[in-house]
N, C-alpha and C positions, 0 to 999 in steps of 0.2 A: 027651067034650067036643065042642061044636058039632054035636051029633047032628042038629039041625034042618037042617044042610046036606047030609046024606047023600044022595048020588046026585042032587043038584040040577044043573040045566042052566041056564047063564047065556048071554045073548047075548055078553057081554064080561066078561072077568076082567082087572083091572088090578093090577099089582104096584106098590105104593108110594102113600102118601097124602100126598105133597107137593103143592105148588100145581098142578103140571101134571097129576098123577094125578087130583086131585079135580075140576079144571076139565074134563078130558076126560070124566070120569064124569058130571058135570052135563050136558054137552052131549048125551051119548048117552042119558041117562035122560030128559031133556026131550023127546027124539024117540020115547020109548016103549020104549027098549031096557032089558032086564033086566041090571043091572050089579052086579058085585061087586068091591070093592077089598080087597086083602089087604095089610096093613101089619104088618111085624114089630115095630115099636115103636109110636109114637102119631102121630096126625095132625100134620104139620109138624115132624117130629122132626129133619129134616136142615137143609139150607140154607134151607128155606122159613121157618124161624123164627130163623135165625142170620145174617141179612143186614144191610146198612146201613139197612134199612127205608125205602128210597127207591123211588118210582115215577118213573123218569126215562128220558129218551131215550138217555142215554149220550153226553154231550158229548165225552168223550175218544175215542169210537169214530170220530169224524170224522177223527181223525189217521190212522186206518187205512183211510180211505175206505169205511167201512161205512155208506154212506148209506141203503141199504134197511133195515138193522137199526134205525138211528136213526129213520127215518120210521115204521116199523111200531111201534116202542116209543112214539113220541109219539102215534100214533093210539090205541094202547091206553091211554095216559095220559089222553087225552081221554075215552075210554069210562069209565074207572074214576072219574075226577073227577065225571062226570055220574051214574054209577050208584051210587056209594058215597060221597056227599058228606060223611058223618060220619066216614068211615074213611080216605079218601084226600083229602089237603088240599094245595092249591097254596100255595107259599110262595117268598119270594125267597131266592136263593143268592148269596153274595158271593165274588168271586174276586179277592183281593188279589195284586198282582204286586210282587215285591221286586227290587232290584238283584241281578243275577247269575242271574235266572231262566233256566232252560234253554230256554224258549220265547220267541221275540221278541214284542213287543207286537202287531205287525201280524198274526201267526199267531193269537194268542188272540182279537184283535178280529174277524178274519175268521171264525174258528170260531164265535164267539158270534153274529155276524150271521147265519150260515147256520143255526145251531141255532134262532135266533128265527124265521127264515123257515120252517123245517120244522114248528115247533110250531103247535098248533091253538088255543092261547089267544091273547089279544090283547096280552099283556104282552111288550114288546120289551126286549132287553138294553140297558143304559145304563151310562155311566161315572158313578161316584159320587165326590164330592169327598173328599179326605182328612179334612177337618174333620168332615164329616157321618159318615163311616165310623168314625173314632176316637171320636167322641162315643157311638156305639152299642156299639162293640167295644172296651171299655176294657182288656180282658185281652190285646189284640193289640199287638205291638210296632210302634212308629212308625218306628224307624230303618230306613233304606234302602227304605221303602215308596214305590213309584213311581206306581202306578195301582191303581184298584179298579173292577172291573166288577160289575154286578148283573144276574142273569138269573133266570128262573123255572122251577122244577121242582116235584115233589110228594113228600110224605112219607106214610108209613102205619105201621100196626102189622102187621108181616108175619105174625106168629103169628095174630092176630085175623082178618086178611084170609083166610088159608088156612082157618081154621076156619069162617069165614062161607061161603066157597065150598063147603066140605065139607057144611055144614048144608043149603045149597041143593040139593046133589046128593042128600043123604038125603031131603029133602022131595019130590024128584022120583022117588024110589023106589030109589036106590042103597043097597046094603048095604055097610057098611064094617066090616071086622074088624080091630081093633087088637090088638097083642101076639099076633100069629098068624103061625106059620111055615109056609111051603110046604116040604114034605119031598121031593116028587117031581113031575116033570112028564113026561108021556109024550105024544108027538105022533105020531098016525097020519095016514092020508090023510083020515079022516073026522071025527076028534075030537081035541081037546086035553084030556087028563085030568090034573087036579092033585090030589095028595094033600095035604090040609091037616090036620096032626095025624093023627087017625084017620079022617078023613072024605074023601070023594071029591067033586070038583066037575068038571063038564064044560063045555066051551065050544068055539066055533069061532073066537073072536077073543081073543088074549092080547096085552095091552099091557104092556111093560116100561117103567115110568115110575119106576124106582127111584133116579133122580138119580145121586149119586156112587157108588152101589152097582151101577149097571147092568152093568158088565163082570163083576162078581163073580156076579151072577145069571145072566148068559148063560153064563159058564164053568161054574158049578155044575150047570146043567140042560142044557148042550150045546145052547143055542138059537142060531139063525142070527143073524149080525150083520155089518154092513158097516163099522163104525167102532169105534174104542176111544177112551177119554177120558183126558185129563190131569186128575188130581185135584189141585185147587188149594185148599189150606186157607187160610182167612183168619180172623184174630182181630179182635175189637173190644174196646176198653176202655170200661167205663162209669165215668166219673169222678163222684165223690160230690157234685157241685154243678154248677150251670149256669155255663159259662164264656163263652158267646156267646148273643146273642139270636136269631140266625138261622144257618142252616147256612153253613159256610165250605168252599170247595174249595181245597186247597193243594197245592203241589208239593214232593215229597221231594227230598232231595239227589241222588237217582238218576233224577230226572225222572218218577217215578211220581206218581200222584194219591192223596191221602187226604182224608178228610172230618173236620171237627169239627162235630157236629150236636147242637143242644139237644134234650133229651128230658125235658120237665116240669122237675123240679128237679135233673136230672142232665145229663151230656154224653156222647155216644157219639163215640169216636174210632176210625177204621178206614179201610181194612183192610189187612192184609198179604196176601202172595201167595206161598205156598210150595208147590212141587211135591212130592207125596207118592208114594212107591212101596210103601207098606204097605197092608194092608187098612183100609178106611174106619173100621171100629169101633176100630182100634188107634191112630188119629190123635189126638194129645193137644196141649194148649196148650204152646207152646214159650216158655221164659223169654226167649230171644233176640228173639222177635217182640214180646214185651211191651216190652222195652228199646228196640227199634227204634221203636215207636209213641211211646213217651215222649220219645225223643230228637228225633224229627221234629216233634212237637208243641211241645216246649220251644224249638225254633228260632224259633217264631213268637209265643210267649207271654211276657208280662211276668213271670209267675210260673213257678216250676219245679215241674213235676209229678213226684211220686215214686210208688213202689208204695203208699205209705200213702194216696194220693188215689184209688186204684182201688177202686171198690165191687164190681165184677164184671168177669170176662173171659169172653167166649163165643166159640166157634169153629164155623165152618161150612165144609163142603167143597164146592166148586163143580165140577160136571162139565163140563169144557171139551173139545170135540172135539180130539183130539191132532193136532198139526201140527209142522213143523220150525221154526216161528217161536219167538222168545223169548216168555216167559210173558206179558208185557204186550201183545204184539201178536197173541196167539192170539184168534181170532174168538169172540165171545159169541153168534154165531148158533146156532140149533138145527137139528137134522136129524131128520126123521121117516123112519125106516128100515123099510120094509114088506117082509115076506117072505110068500110064498104057498106053502103046503104042502098039496096036495090041496084040500080044501074049507075049509082053515083059513087064517087070517091072523095073523101075529105082527108086531107093531109095536113097534120100539124108539124111545124118545124120548130123543135125545141133546142135551145142553146145555140152553139156555134160561135165562131170567132172570125174576125176580119180575114185572117190568113186563109181559112179553109173554105171560103165560099165557092171556089171552083169545084172541089171534090163533092161538096154538099149538093150543088146543083146537078152534077152528073148523076149522083145517086138518086136524087129526087126524080129526075127524068126517067131513070131506069125503073124505079118503083111504079111510076104512073104509066109507063109504056104498055 
């Protein structure tokens, strides 16, 4: 199998065909590098096709004072809106505030003002009247509704976006092997040799962009690393009909944020945040998380959603750099962890989010150049 790869030498071999892996491959291939991506499943198999499908700066990251992350994400949003106008689309998001909100009005207003200031589009956050809001959002409860803000972010099809970048990487010369396992990695002072099934591939640059699997890859092949990750699983419910005309950002009873997002004739509700200590491939959908999302949604809806309303449930595992902070305060910033061994370079891609793949790939290219 794969005899055409026998004894081939590549400038770079990348492990993982998620959004970051294919974006880095594209950047390298466009510069003339010979690149191979090895993916044990299929393109976008992990979190890259199991997200909230948003291209956003991360409004809630401002609470953690992650201004540089928000600014970078909003710059990437601008790039994606311009480059992929049919795939990444700007739209209004509504933030209703109810009596008993865990966040004071002035904190939310200040955050939205700053978010609008950092954004590169011309749409500024505004306050919306209750009458106007309830006329559009008939499924949302009126009782105890105090204020409504509107601001602008963007949506996408995460799976299609990742495949689009992968196709661009292929067109630039990248080879992508799906459903392919690496069985051995040997690192000498002069070469990195990978055994792929019964074939041998050599390179001087190896990139571990395996997402939530990054620690497992490093442990299996004894590769150097400076960080470890927290594996946060998140589920999304797809409700079998449209509940809202535009995306809503809402507060849970524990001060977390969740979304209700229209998706054609359906609705996406998510996401949960559960720390996992098992192997990524063993993580499964938890009924407790389904009930959690149903309960949080029903607190805001005039109708009661049940399991019968669920068309589909999907799960993704996000690789967050481990820290001592609680889950909601762990940074979503990424780290590019470079190790030099003789003539070789090994780069670990830790963390990251769908929106920032463009900046991440440019930085990775610069580090490896």
